[in-house]
C-alpha positions in Angstrom: 19.7 25.1 -78.4 22.1 26.4 -81.0 23.0 24.8 -84.3 26.5 25.5 -85.5 27.0 24.7 -89.2 30.4 24.5 -90.9 30.7 24.2 -94.7 34.3 23.2 -95.4 36.5 23.4 -98.5 39.6 21.3 -97.8 43.0 21.8 -99.4 43.6 19.6 -102.4 46.4 17.7 -100.6 44.1 16.6 -97.8 43.1 13.0 -98.0 40.7 10.4 -96.5 43.0 9.7 -93.6 43.0 13.4 -92.7 39.2 13.6 -93.0 38.9 10.6 -90.7 41.1 12.1 -88.0 39.3 15.4 -88.3 35.9 13.7 -88.1 36.9 11.8 -85.0 38.1 15.0 -83.3 34.8 16.8 -84.0 32.7 13.8 -82.8 34.7 13.5 -79.6 33.6 17.1 -78.6 30.4 15.5 -77.2 32.5 13.8 -74.5 35.1 16.5 -74.2 33.0 19.6 -73.8 30.0 19.8 -71.5 26.9 21.0 -73.3 27.9 19.8 -76.8 24.8 17.8 -77.5 25.7 16.3 -80.8 28.1 16.4 -83.8 27.2 15.3 -87.3 29.8 15.0 -90.1 29.0 14.5 -93.7 30.3 14.7 -97.2 28.4 16.5 -99.9 26.5 14.2 -102.2 24.1 16.7 -103.8 23.6 16.0 -107.5 22.9 19.8 -108.1 26.6 20.8 -108.4 26.1 24.0 -106.4 28.4 23.4 -103.6 31.1 25.7 -104.9 33.9 23.4 -103.8 32.7 23.0 -100.3 32.8 19.2 -99.8 32.1 18.6 -96.1 29.6 19.7 -93.5 29.8 19.7 -89.7 26.6 20.2 -87.8 27.1 20.8 -84.1 24.3 21.2 -81.6 25.0 23.1 -78.3 22.7 23.2 -75.3 22.6 27.0 -75.5 24.3 30.1 -76.6 26.4 30.1 -73.4 27.8 26.7 -74.2 28.6 27.8 -77.8 30.3 30.9 -76.6 32.4 28.9 -74.0 33.3 26.3 -76.7 34.7 28.9 -79.0 37.5 29.6 -76.4 37.7 26.2 -74.8 41.1 24.4 -74.8 39.4 21.3 -76.4 38.3 23.5 -79.3 41.9 24.8 -79.6 43.1 21.2 -79.7 40.6 20.4 -82.5 41.7 23.4 -84.5 45.3 22.2 -84.4 44.2 19.1 -86.4 41.5 20.8 -88.5 42.7 24.2 -89.6 45.9 23.1 -91.4 43.6 21.3 -93.9 41.1 24.1 -94.4 41.2 26.1 -97.7 38.0 27.9 -96.9 35.1 27.7 -94.4 31.6 29.2 -93.9 30.2 29.2 -90.4 26.5 29.8 -89.6 24.8 29.5 -86.2 21.1 29.6 -85.5 18.7 29.1 -82.6 16.5 26.0 -82.6 
């Protein structure tokens, strides 16, 4: 299995309605792309103050590297990016094997 972590800094003009739409798009990937095992979405609530402006986290689990690699070029991923990318100021992406 592969974990795919996104740390997201949204543009200042993005709002809760935008975040809800984006969250729904991410979470629907489980039904829309075979091999996407789970999607978790959360907002930073750490009291440490070390998030450097990154406010949201997306944690996706893929059945394997082949699924992750397919997902990156999948039409459903492209559809998600149409909703997501216009709101992103900056992003960090990290993947690792479980």
